[in-house]
N, C-alpha and C positions, 0 to 999 in steps of 0.2 A: 561390631565384632571386637574391636579394641576395648570398648567399655566392658563387655562381657568377660573378656580375658582378665582385665584388671580386677573386676569384681570377684572372679573366681580365686585369683591369687590372694586378695584381701581376706576373703572368707576362709580360705585354707590356713592362712597365717593366724587369724583370730581363733579359729577352731582348735588349732594346735596349741595356742597359748592357753586357752581355757581348759583344754583337756587335762593339763597338769593340775588344775584346780577343781576337778570334778568329784572327788571322793569325799562327799559330805558324811560326817558321822553324827549320830544323835545319841545322847545319853542323859541320864539324870544324875545329879550330885546332891545328895541330901534333899531330894524332892524338887530341885531346881532343874527345869528343862534346858539343855544346852545343845547347840548345834556348832560343830567345828568343821570348817572347810579349809583344807590346806591350800596354800598358794606359794608360788615361786617368787613373788614380789618381795621387796624389802620394806613393805608397809603392812601394818596390821590394822584391821578394823574390828572394833568391838561395839556391838549395839545391844543395849538392854531394853527390850520391848516391854511396855506395860499395857496390858490388854484393857479394852473398854472404851477409852477415849471419852466422847461426849456422853456416853451412858453412865459414866461414873459420878456425875454431878448434876444438879438441877439447873434450870435455865437461869435462875438468879445467881448461880455460882460460876457462870461461864467465865473461863479464864483462870480458874483456880489451879488447874493442873499445870497449865503453862507457867503460871507465876511460881508455883512450888518448884518445878524443875529448873526454872531460871535461877532461883535462889540457891538451889542445890549445886548447880554447875558454875555459878558466877560469884558466889559469896564466900568462898574459902571453906575450910573444914575446921573441926574442933582441934585437930592436930597441926594444921597448916593455915595460918591467917591468909587472907586473900592475896596480899602482896607476895608472900612467900610461895603460896600455891601456884600462882600464875608465873612467878619468876622461874620456878622449877620446870614448868611446862614449856615455857619459852626457850629455855636453854636446850631442851631436848627436841624442840620442834614438834611437840605433841599438842593435840587439840582435844579438849573435852567440850561437848556441846549437848544440845537438847532440841527437841521439837515436839509439838503437840498437834495431833491430827484428829480426824473425826472418829476413827475406830481404835486408835492407840496413841501412845506417846512413847518417846524413847530418850535414853541418855546414852551418848556415844563417845567413843574414844578412837582417835586416829594417831598412830605413832609409828616410828621406825622400829624394825625388829631389834636393832641394837639397844633400844631403850625400853624394851618390852616390860621387864620386871618393875622398873621405877615408874613407868607410866601407868601400869595396872594398879600399883599401890595407891597412886593418887586418885585414879578412877574409883577404885573400891572405897577409898576413904571419903570421897565426895558423896557417893551413893549412901553409905552407911552412917557417916558422921558429919553431915553438913553443919556448918557453924550456926546458921539461921539467926544471926545477930539482928536485933530489931532495927538498928540504924541502917544496916545494909539492906535488910528487907524493904524498908521504906524507899531507899534509893532505887532499887530494882523495880519495885512497884510503880514508882513515878515514871520510870523509863517505859514500862509496859503501857501505862495510861497514855503517855505521849504517842507511843506506837499505835495504839488503838484509835486515837484521834486522827493520826495521819491516815490510817486505813479508811476511816470514815470519809475523809476528804478526797482520797484517791478513788477515782471512778471505778476502776477495775476491781479493787478490793471490796468496795461497798456493794457493787453489783453482785459479786460472788456471795456475799453474806445475805443480802436480801433475796437473792434467787434461791438459795438453800432454804431460807425461812419460808418462802412461798411454796416450794416444791415439797418440803417435808414439814409442813405446818404442825406444830405441837409435838413433833417427834425429836429424837436426839440430834439429827442433822440440822435442826433449826438453830441449835446452839453454835456460837462462834468459839472455836477451840482456843484462839488467842485472847478471847474476851473482848468486851466493849469498855469504853472509858468508864461508864457508869457502873458496870458490874465489878470491874477491877478495883475501883475506888472504895467499894464497900467491903472488900476482903481484908480481914484483920490478920495480924502477925500470928496470933495464937490459932486462929481458924485454919490458916494455911499449913502451919506446922502439924496440927492434928490430922489434916487431910493427908499429908504426905506419909505419915506413919501408918494410916489406914491402907494406903495404896500399896505399900511395899509388902506384898505377900507372895509366897512361893507359887501359888496357883495362878497368879496374875502376871508373872514375868516369864519371858523367854530370852535367854542370852545367846546371841549369835556372834561367833568369832570367825573371821576369815583372815588367814595369814599363816606364816611359818611358825606354828605353835605346836608343841608336843602335847598329846592328849593327857598324859600323866601330870604334866605341869599345870595344864588348865584345870584339871579336876582338883588338884591341891589348892589352887588359887580360889576357885569357886567355893570349895568347902570352907575355907578360912573366911572368905568375905561374906558369904550368904547362907552358910549352913545353919545358922541360928535364927534365920528369919521366921516369923510366924507363918503358919500354913496358908491362911486365907487373907486375901486382899479385899477389895471392894467387889461385891458380887455383881457381875455383869448381867443385865436384864435384856434379853433379846427382844426386838420389836418385829411386828409383822412387816412384810415387804410392801413397799409402795409400788403401785402399778398405774401408769398414766394411760387410761383408756380412751381419753379424748383430749383435745387441745384446750388450753386455758391461757388467759392473758393477765398479767400483773404489770403495774407501772408505778414509777416514781418520777415526778417532775424535778428536773435539775437544770439550771442554766449553765451548760457546759458547751465546749466547742464542737463536740461530736456526740453521737448517741451510742449507747452501749447496750447490747442485747445478749441474753443467755437463754438457751432453750434446753430443757431436760427431757430425756426420753428413757424408755425402759432399757434394761440391760439384763443379761443372764446372770445367774448366781456365779460367784467365783468358784472355779473348780468344776463347773458343769460342762457338759458336752459342747455347749454353744459358745463358751467363753472365747476360745482362741479364734474361732470363725468370726465372732463379732469384733474382736480387736483388729483383725486384718481388714474386715469390711469397713470399719471406721477410718482406717488408714487410707483406704481407697477413697472413701467419701471426702476426707480432708483434701486429697489431691483434686477431686472434682470441684469442690467448693472454691479452692484457691484459683483454679483455672477460670471458672465461670464468673466468680465475684470480683476477683482482683485483676486477673490477666485480661479477660475478655470484656468486662463491663466497667472496670475501675470504680467499683462501688465501695471498696474497703481496702485498707492496707493489709489487714491481718484477719481474714475469716478463718474459722477453725472448726473441726469436729474431733471429738476425743472420747475415749473410754478410760477414765482415770484409774490408774493402777493402785492408788493409795486408798481407794474406797472399797471396803471389804464386806461390811454387813448388809448394806442396802444399796447395791451398785446401780449406777445409772450411766447413760451416755449423754454427751452435751454438744450443743451447737453454740458458736460464739461469733459475733461480728461487732465491730465499731464502724459506724457509717453516718453520713449526713443524709442518706436516702434509705431510711429503714424499711419502707414498704417494698421497694425494689429488691433490696438485699434478702429480706425474709422470703419474698416470693420465689427467688432463685433457689434458696435452700429447700423450700417445700417442694418445688418442682423436681429438684434432684432426688429427693427422698421418694416422691411419688413414682418417678421414672424407674428407680431401682426396685420398688415394690412391684411394679407392673412388668418391667422388662428384665429385671435382674442385672447383675454385673456381667461384664463380658469376660470370657475365658482368658483373653489376652491381658486384661487388667490384673487378674490374679497371678498369671504367669510372670508378668513384669514386676508385680508387687512383692512376691515372695523373696527374691534376692535382696531387694532394698530393705524390706522389713527385717529380715534376718541379719543383714549387715548392721542396721541400727541397733538391733538387740545385742549383737556381739560387741559392738563398740561401747555400748552402755555398760555391759557386764565386764568390761576390761578393768574397771576400778573395783577394789576390794569392798569399798563402801556400798556400791550399787549391788554387789553380790549379797552382802549381808542384809541389806534392806529387802531384796527380793526373797531371801530365805525366811526372814522374819515375817513378812507379810503373808507368805504362803503358809507358814506354820499357824499363824493366828486365824487364817481363813479355812484351815482344814488339813492340809497335807503339803509339807515342803517338798516331797518327792515329785510332785507334779512339775516342779521347775526343771527337773532332768528330762521330762517328756516334752517340754514346750517346743523345742526345735523340730522334733519328729512330727508333732501334731500340726505345726505350720506346714511342713513339707507335704503332709498327707492330705491337706485340704483340697477339696474340689470346689468349683464354682457353685455347684448345687448346695454345698454346705453353707457357703456365704449367703446365697439367696434365701435359703430356708431360715437361717438364723435372723437375718436382717428383717425379713417380712414378719416373722413371728413377734418381734418386739417393737415394730414401728406401728404404734396405735394412736399415740397422741403426743403433743409437745406442751410442756409447762413453760410458757414464756415469761421472762421478766425484762422489762424495758426501763432504762434509766436515761433521761434526757428531755428533749423537747416533745412533750406528749401531744402537742397540737399537730404534729406531722403524721401521727399514726392513724392508719386505717385498720381498725381492729379486726375487720372481717377477713383480712389477709392472714393475720396471725391465727385466727380461729378455724381456718380451713381444715378439713379432715385430711389425713395423710395415708391411712391404710385402708383396709377393707371397709 
């Protein structure tokens, strides 16, 4: 009873805090799509989303977008040499960064409201007038090559990359957004410059701003900074949806202390009727796997189940475990999935999960950066307005909704195993899980 009361107080506080930030506006400025969400915080988040991600380049060019954005945000501008550029940012406490994902990339700004004008000017200058000096390009390129080599040696990073390649063979998701050492090394200064110029088109970008910013002020800034951009960027080519109808097994032998396993399963389209039900269902599955694999059997320190929010075009759900007893851990996972398909979730599980699930959502959305990311992802995947309906959709879920969605997509698992392959009984991995 005491826990429930505290949870209610926390939810009430968080809901009240977010209510002040709920009035999102959408408008276009010279053909550039802009979302502005007011906030009572003293921090502003600006995120410039570039649509397409891995669909924008070939397998041989993987890493080119990540490298281009790293040079843009880390190499200074034509008006402000690197030392001057970062000196100004540091004095204001402002941060300009970048990231490259499977479906999009983005250039971001985080600043205090008191330094909004000066920080925006530096952000816009980086986007439109990057220095792209050859020496600095080579320095950043070498850093990314070193990072790619580290990812190759890191078991979790390498497992993710080979698992995506196995699950989405010859498709866009088989490409590594951050690139591999060999692919990055082949990218030239001129090639990356040309790529960035092609990428920056009005139909490819979405600008999201969360903070205490006036609409008229933002419109003027966007018009000045981006009004003269060309209309078209790189044309995004959609792919057919991958569906795992039966289980499959892939492996890579590596002499490491423990074994790492990822399994990919089907997921509903983003924005579909089943999406929210599946997100809650996988949150419950995560709890079940944690209890059975870690708490009850001590087979792994960190088993997991997830429905990744950053995957937009070809969504999937995943299972993960690192363990020295792979057959036992995977058997537990499959048994839990089979049990849900046969018996369904319990009504009490959903009742208990809703409060926890929404609390985590509210806490995540407390930051302006998370709000901007959520709005940008929702816009690229169809409709940002569905973010306003998320809480009501969770609240309205029934256990029948969860059971129907889970069973609908539980057909097969695409497994990838990294470690001591002599320990594996493949028949356990290849068991059927659904009807």
